[in-house]
Biopython code that builds the backbone (N, CA, C, O; Angstrom):
import numpy as np
from Bio.PDB.StructureBuilder import StructureBuilder

atoms = [
    (1, "MET", "N", (-292.790, 140.913, 111.943)),
    (1, "MET", "CA", (-293.332, 139.583, 111.765)),
    (1, "MET", "C", (-294.087, 139.146, 113.014)),
    (1, "MET", "O", (-293.760, 139.558, 114.127)),
    (2, "ARG", "N", (-295.072, 138.331, 112.820)),
    (2, "ARG", "CA", (-295.940, 137.923, 113.927)),
    (2, "ARG", "C", (-295.179, 137.134, 114.990)),
    (2, "ARG", "O", (-295.435, 137.290, 116.183)),
    (3, "HIS", "N", (-294.237, 136.280, 114.554)),
    (3, "HIS", "CA", (-293.527, 135.461, 115.530)),
    (3, "HIS", "C", (-292.678, 136.310, 116.479)),
    (3, "HIS", "O", (-292.489, 135.940, 117.638)),
    (4, "GLU", "N", (-292.170, 137.439, 115.999)),
    (4, "GLU", "CA", (-291.374, 138.303, 116.871)),
    (4, "GLU", "C", (-292.236, 138.912, 117.974)),
    (4, "GLU", "O", (-291.795, 139.028, 119.117)),
    (5, "GLY", "N", (-293.455, 139.298, 117.633)),
    (5, "GLY", "CA", (-294.370, 139.844, 118.617)),
    (5, "GLY", "C", (-294.776, 138.819, 119.650)),
    (5, "GLY", "O", (-294.884, 139.128, 120.837)),
    (6, "LYS", "N", (-295.004, 137.585, 119.193)),
    (6, "LYS", "CA", (-295.385, 136.507, 120.112)),
    (6, "LYS", "C", (-294.223, 136.180, 121.048)),
    (6, "LYS", "O", (-294.434, 135.943, 122.237)),
    (7, "ALA", "N", (-293.001, 136.167, 120.521)),
    (7, "ALA", "CA", (-291.821, 135.912, 121.359)),
    (7, "ALA", "C", (-291.704, 136.989, 122.440)),
    (7, "ALA", "O", (-291.395, 136.686, 123.592)),
    (8, "GLU", "N", (-291.950, 138.231, 122.069)),
    (8, "GLU", "CA", (-291.888, 139.317, 123.048)),
    (8, "GLU", "C", (-292.964, 139.156, 124.118)),
    (8, "GLU", "O", (-292.717, 139.428, 125.293)),
    (9, "ASP", "N", (-294.149, 138.716, 123.720)),
    (9, "ASP", "CA", (-295.227, 138.480, 124.691)),
    (9, "ASP", "C", (-294.822, 137.401, 125.704)),
    (9, "ASP", "O", (-295.076, 137.534, 126.901)),
    (10, "ILE", "N", (-294.198, 136.344, 125.210)),
    (10, "ILE", "CA", (-293.736, 135.270, 126.096)),
    (10, "ILE", "C", (-292.702, 135.811, 127.083)),
    (10, "ILE", "O", (-292.753, 135.514, 128.277)),
    (11, "LEU", "N", (-291.781, 136.595, 126.578)),
    (11, "LEU", "CA", (-290.737, 137.153, 127.443)),
    (11, "LEU", "C", (-291.304, 138.113, 128.481)),
    (11, "LEU", "O", (-290.806, 138.169, 129.605)),
    (12, "ILE", "N", (-292.322, 138.859, 128.126)),
    (12, "ILE", "CA", (-292.971, 139.744, 129.096)),
    (12, "ILE", "C", (-293.562, 138.924, 130.233)),
    (12, "ILE", "O", (-293.386, 139.259, 131.404)),
    (13, "LEU", "N", (-294.268, 137.840, 129.884)),
    (13, "LEU", "CA", (-294.835, 136.965, 130.921)),
    (13, "LEU", "C", (-293.747, 136.382, 131.806)),
    (13, "LEU", "O", (-293.872, 136.377, 133.031)),
    (14, "LEU", "N", (-292.683, 135.893, 131.190)),
    (14, "LEU", "CA", (-291.608, 135.263, 131.964)),
    (14, "LEU", "C", (-290.863, 136.278, 132.829)),
    (14, "LEU", "O", (-290.478, 135.969, 133.957)),
    (15, "ASP", "N", (-290.660, 137.474, 132.311)),
    (15, "ASP", "CA", (-289.979, 138.515, 133.091)),
    (15, "ASP", "C", (-290.743, 138.840, 134.372)),
    (15, "ASP", "O", (-290.141, 139.222, 135.375)),
    (16, "MET", "N", (-292.058, 138.689, 134.341)),
    (16, "MET", "CA", (-292.858, 138.943, 135.537)),
    (16, "MET", "C", (-292.672, 137.827, 136.580)),
    (16, "MET", "O", (-292.988, 138.012, 137.755)),
    (17, "LYS", "N", (-292.165, 136.687, 136.146)),
    (17, "LYS", "CA", (-292.003, 135.536, 137.040)),
    (17, "LYS", "C", (-290.578, 135.385, 137.555)),
    (17, "LYS", "O", (-290.324, 134.572, 138.444)),
    (18, "GLY", "N", (-289.656, 136.153, 137.009)),
    (18, "GLY", "CA", (-288.272, 136.067, 137.476)),
    (18, "GLY", "C", (-287.287, 136.410, 136.374)),
    (18, "GLY", "O", (-287.657, 136.901, 135.308)),
    (19, "ASN", "N", (-286.025, 136.139, 136.660)),
    (19, "ASN", "CA", (-284.937, 136.424, 135.729)),
    (19, "ASN", "C", (-284.914, 135.379, 134.616)),
    (19, "ASN", "O", (-284.872, 134.180, 134.889)),
    (20, "VAL", "N", (-284.940, 135.831, 133.373)),
    (20, "VAL", "CA", (-284.905, 134.921, 132.229)),
    (20, "VAL", "C", (-283.455, 134.820, 131.752)),
    (20, "VAL", "O", (-282.881, 135.815, 131.310)),
    (21, "PRO", "N", (-282.859, 133.625, 131.838)),
    (21, "PRO", "CA", (-281.469, 133.456, 131.384)),
    (21, "PRO", "C", (-281.319, 133.820, 129.907)),
    (21, "PRO", "O", (-282.241, 133.629, 129.114)),
    (22, "GLU", "N", (-280.164, 134.338, 129.556)),
    (22, "GLU", "CA", (-279.917, 134.767, 128.173)),
    (22, "GLU", "C", (-280.091, 133.623, 127.181)),
    (22, "GLU", "O", (-280.597, 133.833, 126.078)),
    (23, "LYS", "N", (-279.678, 132.416, 127.559)),
    (23, "LYS", "CA", (-279.819, 131.260, 126.662)),
    (23, "LYS", "C", (-281.295, 131.000, 126.349)),
    (23, "LYS", "O", (-281.651, 130.756, 125.197)),
    (24, "LEU", "N", (-282.136, 131.051, 127.354)),
    (24, "LEU", "CA", (-283.575, 130.843, 127.159)),
    (24, "LEU", "C", (-284.174, 132.000, 126.366)),
    (24, "LEU", "O", (-284.987, 131.784, 125.467)),
    (25, "ARG", "N", (-283.780, 133.205, 126.693)),
    (25, "ARG", "CA", (-284.272, 134.391, 125.975)),
    (25, "ARG", "C", (-283.949, 134.268, 124.479)),
    (25, "ARG", "O", (-284.792, 134.534, 123.623)),
    (26, "GLY", "N", (-282.713, 133.860, 124.189)),
    (26, "GLY", "CA", (-282.298, 133.687, 122.796)),
    (26, "GLY", "C", (-283.078, 132.589, 122.099)),
    (26, "GLY", "O", (-283.466, 132.739, 120.941)),
    (27, "ARG", "N", (-283.311, 131.489, 122.796)),
    (27, "ARG", "CA", (-284.075, 130.359, 122.225)),
    (27, "ARG", "C", (-285.480, 130.808, 121.827)),
    (27, "ARG", "O", (-285.978, 130.453, 120.759)),
    (28, "ILE", "N", (-286.103, 131.585, 122.690)),
    (28, "ILE", "CA", (-287.461, 132.074, 122.411)),
    (28, "ILE", "C", (-287.440, 133.051, 121.235)),
    (28, "ILE", "O", (-288.292, 132.977, 120.350)),
    (29, "GLN", "N", (-286.481, 133.951, 121.227)),
    (29, "GLN", "CA", (-286.412, 134.962, 120.170)),
    (29, "GLN", "C", (-286.064, 134.370, 118.812)),
    (29, "GLN", "O", (-286.429, 134.935, 117.781)),
    (30, "GLU", "N", (-285.362, 133.237, 118.798)),
    (30, "GLU", "CA", (-284.961, 132.606, 117.539)),
    (30, "GLU", "C", (-286.066, 131.738, 116.934)),
    (30, "GLU", "O", (-286.016, 131.414, 115.747)),
    (31, "GLU", "N", (-287.055, 131.361, 117.732)),
    (31, "GLU", "CA", (-288.125, 130.473, 117.239)),
    (31, "GLU", "C", (-289.004, 131.209, 116.228)),
    (31, "GLU", "O", (-289.457, 132.324, 116.485)),
    (32, "THR", "N", (-289.239, 130.582, 115.085)),
    (32, "THR", "CA", (-290.069, 131.192, 114.052)),
    (32, "THR", "C", (-291.370, 130.423, 113.810)),
    (32, "THR", "O", (-292.238, 130.903, 113.081)),
    (33, "ASP", "N", (-291.516, 129.254, 114.400)),
    (33, "ASP", "CA", (-292.733, 128.451, 114.244)),
    (33, "ASP", "C", (-293.823, 129.030, 115.154)),
    (33, "ASP", "O", (-293.751, 128.917, 116.378)),
    (34, "ILE", "N", (-294.813, 129.641, 114.546)),
    (34, "ILE", "CA", (-295.844, 130.337, 115.317)),
    (34, "ILE", "C", (-296.651, 129.380, 116.186)),
    (34, "ILE", "O", (-297.091, 129.765, 117.270)),
    (35, "SER", "N", (-296.856, 128.147, 115.740)),
    (35, "SER", "CA", (-297.604, 127.199, 116.569)),
    (35, "SER", "C", (-296.805, 126.819, 117.812)),
    (35, "SER", "O", (-297.381, 126.621, 118.882)),
    (36, "GLN", "N", (-295.487, 126.717, 117.678)),
    (36, "GLN", "CA", (-294.636, 126.451, 118.843)),
    (36, "GLN", "C", (-294.689, 127.630, 119.804)),
    (36, "GLN", "O", (-294.783, 127.442, 121.017)),
    (37, "LEU", "N", (-294.631, 128.830, 119.270)),
    (37, "LEU", "CA", (-294.698, 130.025, 120.106)),
    (37, "LEU", "C", (-296.047, 130.140, 120.805)),
    (37, "LEU", "O", (-296.117, 130.574, 121.954)),
    (38, "ASP", "N", (-297.113, 129.755, 120.118)),
    (38, "ASP", "CA", (-298.440, 129.760, 120.742)),
    (38, "ASP", "C", (-298.472, 128.807, 121.942)),
    (38, "ASP", "O", (-299.019, 129.139, 122.993)),
    (39, "GLU", "N", (-297.883, 127.625, 121.774)),
    (39, "GLU", "CA", (-297.814, 126.654, 122.881)),
    (39, "GLU", "C", (-296.994, 127.216, 124.035)),
    (39, "GLU", "O", (-297.381, 127.097, 125.197)),
    (40, "TRP", "N", (-295.866, 127.825, 123.711)),
    (40, "TRP", "CA", (-295.012, 128.399, 124.748)),
    (40, "TRP", "C", (-295.699, 129.548, 125.467)),
    (40, "TRP", "O", (-295.502, 129.731, 126.668)),
    (41, "PHE", "N", (-296.503, 130.324, 124.749)),
    (41, "PHE", "CA", (-297.220, 131.429, 125.375)),
    (41, "PHE", "C", (-298.168, 130.906, 126.454)),
    (41, "PHE", "O", (-298.212, 131.437, 127.563)),
    (42, "VAL", "N", (-298.918, 129.868, 126.120)),
    (42, "VAL", "CA", (-299.828, 129.262, 127.094)),
    (42, "VAL", "C", (-299.039, 128.686, 128.259)),
    (42, "VAL", "O", (-299.424, 128.850, 129.417)),
    (43, "LEU", "N", (-297.942, 128.015, 127.958)),
    (43, "LEU", "CA", (-297.097, 127.440, 128.997)),
    (43, "LEU", "C", (-296.538, 128.531, 129.914)),
    (43, "LEU", "O", (-296.524, 128.373, 131.135)),
    (44, "ALA", "N", (-296.081, 129.630, 129.325)),
    (44, "ALA", "CA", (-295.534, 130.735, 130.125)),
    (44, "ALA", "C", (-296.595, 131.309, 131.056)),
    (44, "ALA", "O", (-296.293, 131.711, 132.179)),
    (45, "ALA", "N", (-297.829, 131.345, 130.588)),
    (45, "ALA", "CA", (-298.918, 131.864, 131.422)),
    (45, "ALA", "C", (-299.228, 130.915, 132.576)),
    (45, "ALA", "O", (-299.573, 131.364, 133.669)),
    (46, "LYS", "N", (-299.109, 129.612, 132.345)),
    (46, "LYS", "CA", (-299.461, 128.615, 133.354)),
    (46, "LYS", "C", (-298.358, 128.351, 134.373)),
    (46, "LYS", "O", (-298.648, 128.032, 135.526)),
    (47, "CYS", "N", (-297.109, 128.477, 133.968)),
    (47, "CYS", "CA", (-295.987, 128.145, 134.847)),
    (47, "CYS", "C", (-295.868, 129.134, 136.003)),
    (47, "CYS", "O", (-296.139, 130.326, 135.860)),
    (48, "GLU", "N", (-295.462, 128.609, 137.135)),
    (48, "GLU", "CA", (-295.256, 129.443, 138.321)),
    (48, "GLU", "C", (-293.924, 130.187, 138.269)),
    (48, "GLU", "O", (-293.808, 131.304, 138.774)),
    (49, "THR", "N", (-292.906, 129.550, 137.646)),
    (49, "THR", "CA", (-291.564, 130.123, 137.634)),
    (49, "THR", "C", (-290.941, 130.018, 136.238)),
    (49, "THR", "O", (-291.402, 129.256, 135.388)),
    (50, "VAL", "N", (-289.892, 130.797, 136.029)),
    (50, "VAL", "CA", (-289.128, 130.713, 134.792)),
    (50, "VAL", "C", (-288.486, 129.329, 134.681)),
    (50, "VAL", "O", (-288.420, 128.758, 133.593)),
    (51, "GLU", "N", (-288.020, 128.800, 135.795)),
    (51, "GLU", "CA", (-287.366, 127.488, 135.800)),
    (51, "GLU", "C", (-288.322, 126.393, 135.347)),
    (51, "GLU", "O", (-287.937, 125.493, 134.600)),
    (52, "GLU", "N", (-289.561, 126.472, 135.798)),
    (52, "GLU", "CA", (-290.567, 125.498, 135.385)),
    (52, "GLU", "C", (-290.769, 125.561, 133.870)),
    (52, "GLU", "O", (-290.829, 124.525, 133.208)),
    (53, "PHE", "N", (-290.875, 126.766, 133.324)),
    (53, "PHE", "CA", (-291.021, 126.939, 131.887)),
    (53, "PHE", "C", (-289.795, 126.382, 131.157)),
    (53, "PHE", "O", (-289.923, 125.686, 130.150)),
    (54, "GLN", "N", (-288.627, 126.692, 131.670)),
    (54, "GLN", "CA", (-287.381, 126.267, 131.030)),
    (54, "GLN", "C", (-287.270, 124.737, 131.001)),
    (54, "GLN", "O", (-286.743, 124.183, 130.036)),
    (55, "ASP", "N", (-287.748, 124.058, 132.021)),
    (55, "ASP", "CA", (-287.712, 122.597, 132.045)),
    (55, "ASP", "C", (-288.495, 122.000, 130.887)),
    (55, "ASP", "O", (-288.119, 120.948, 130.368)),
    (56, "TYR", "N", (-289.569, 122.645, 130.474)),
    (56, "TYR", "CA", (-290.375, 122.149, 129.355)),
    (56, "TYR", "C", (-289.741, 122.485, 128.012)),
    (56, "TYR", "O", (-289.831, 121.697, 127.071)),
    (57, "VAL", "N", (-289.112, 123.629, 127.915)),
    (57, "VAL", "CA", (-288.615, 124.125, 126.640)),
    (57, "VAL", "C", (-287.231, 123.568, 126.287)),
    (57, "VAL", "O", (-286.978, 123.223, 125.133)),
    (58, "CYS", "N", (-286.358, 123.482, 127.253)),
    (58, "CYS", "CA", (-284.966, 123.089, 126.978)),
    (58, "CYS", "C", (-284.685, 121.635, 127.253)),
    (58, "CYS", "O", (-283.557, 121.178, 127.064)),
]
sb = StructureBuilder()
sb.init_structure("model")
sb.init_model(0)
sb.init_chain("A")
sb.init_seg("    ")
for serial, (resi, resn, name, xyz) in enumerate(atoms, 1):
    if name == "N":
        sb.init_residue(resn, " ", resi, " ")
    sb.init_atom(name, np.array(xyz, "f"), 0.0, 1.0, " ", f" {name:<3s}", serial, name[0])
structure = sb.get_structure()
């Protein structure tokens, strides 16, 4: 499914920025709304740290 691929792309970006907590990893992997994942993908690309991304998502 497309949403699974997008979730993996987000996690790849975040993994390059630091350690991704399991709770956040699970939240991203469970999301099925592709428009939400698209927003998160852009956010993951713009954020400097995993913590910054997590503040927006959680």
